[in-house]
TIMARKE-296107 format. One record per residue (C-alpha): x negated, y negated, z negated. Coordinates in steps of 0.5 Angstrom, whole numbers, plus 500, padded with zeros to 3 digits. Each point is the difference from the previous one (the first is absolute). Layout:
% TIMARKE-296107
X:Y:Z $
...
% end
This chain:
% TIMARKE-296107
527:552:683 $
496:501:506 $
502:501:508 $
496:507:500 $
505:503:494 $
506:497:503 $
500:503:506 $
498:507:496 $
506:498:496 $
504:499:505 $
497:507:503 $
502:504:495 $
506:497:500 $
503:503:506 $
496:505:499 $
506:502:496 $
505:497:503 $
498:505:505 $
499:506:496 $
508:498:497 $
503:500:506 $
496:505:503 $
504:505:495 $
507:497:500 $
503:503:506 $
503:494:505 $
506:496:496 $
500:504:494 $
497:495:493 $
495:503:497 $
506:501:495 $
503:505:504 $
494:504:502 $
498:501:492 $
506:500:496 $
503:504:505 $
507:495:499 $
500:494:501 $
506:493:500 $
500:496:506 $
498:493:493 $
505:498:495 $
506:499:499 $
504:493:499 $
507:498:501 $
504:503:504 $
495:504:504 $
500:507:497 $
492:504:500 $
498:505:505 $
498:506:499 $
496:506:504 $
500:507:496 $
493:504:500 $
499:502:508 $
502:508:498 $
506:498:497 $
501:494:507 $
502:507:505 $
497:501:508 $
499:494:502 $
507:497:504 $
499:499:507 $
498:493:500 $
503:498:507 $
507:503:497 $
499:494:493 $
497:493:501 $
499:499:493 $
500:504:493 $
506:495:498 $
508:499:501 $
503:496:506 $
501:493:498 $
508:499:498 $
504:494:502 $
506:498:498 $
505:495:503 $
508:498:499 $
504:498:505 $
496:498:507 $
495:496:495 $
493:501:499 $
497:506:497 $
496:500:494 $
494:505:497 $
502:504:496 $
495:501:494 $
496:507:500 $
502:504:494 $
497:508:500 $
500:503:503 $
496:508:504 $
498:500:505 $
495:505:504 $
496:502:494 $
500:492:498 $
505:496:493 $
501:495:497 $
504:499:495 $
505:494:497 $
505:499:495 $
507:495:503 $
497:493:503 $
503:494:501 $
498:495:505 $
500:494:500 $
505:495:501 $
497:496:506 $
499:508:503 $
508:500:498 $
506:503:506 $
505:497:499 $
507:503:504 $
508:503:499 $
497:507:502 $
500:504:503 $
491:500:501 $
497:503:504 $
493:504:500 $
494:500:506 $
494:504:499 $
494:498:504 $
497:505:502 $
508:503:501 $
497:507:498 $
507:505:500 $
503:500:493 $
503:507:497 $
504:497:494 $
501:494:496 $
502:497:494 $
502:492:498 $
501:499:493 $
501:490:497 $
498:498:493 $
504:494:498 $
493:496:498 $
501:495:494 $
495:495:499 $
495:503:505 $
501:508:498 $
504:506:502 $
506:503:496 $
501:507:501 $
501:502:506 $
506:502:503 $
505:499:505 $
496:503:507 $
502:503:507 $
496:506:503 $
499:502:506 $
496:504:506 $
497:500:506 $
497:492:502 $
505:496:501 $
500:497:492 $
506:495:499 $
501:499:492 $
507:498:497 $
499:494:497 $
501:500:492 $
507:498:496 $
499:495:497 $
496:493:503 $
494:497:497 $
493:501:500 $
498:509:501 $
494:503:501 $
500:505:506 $
497:507:499 $
500:505:507 $
496:507:499 $
500:503:507 $
496:506:501 $
496:502:507 $
500:507:499 $
494:505:495 $
496:496:497 $
502:494:503 $
505:493:495 $
499:494:499 $
505:494:495 $
500:493:503 $
504:495:495 $
503:493:503 $
504:495:495 $
505:498:504 $
506:495:497 $
507:503:502 $
506:494:504 $
507:503:501 $
% end
């Protein structure tokens, strides 16, 4: 290929790239502009896919200063003043965005160990309307049917331990008001 042909090919690619960028709003992917619905990418183990409804279904745009992101806050779990362990985000709905996930059992390396009670903190620390915690016994990395649990109102999320020591999966579901709900998961080794 001659230098002239190479330069022409480069110029043609640049024009196509610039035209594609101009047709797409800043921060949006081309698929969002053409389809109305986008996903953040394929779901991976422990990471559910994120979806956004079409612009017509999302409703009015919220004040960007009121919500730093269109995702739930991060959740951390600690016991007896020990180190806080981040939760794995599960299903959520948040200002028109959403994700759906099954019960998630985080890896053994990320387990919280202790007798409880277990304290959940949020970052950023948003006000919680209601919360509910459920425990599922974990055997060979698989959770049993969720059973024991506790619930409350307000941002003080203190979860009582299950009645039997061993390996458990903990699910905490919090509601922050209309259109804002989130679920997080932890692996917990309950001791006595």
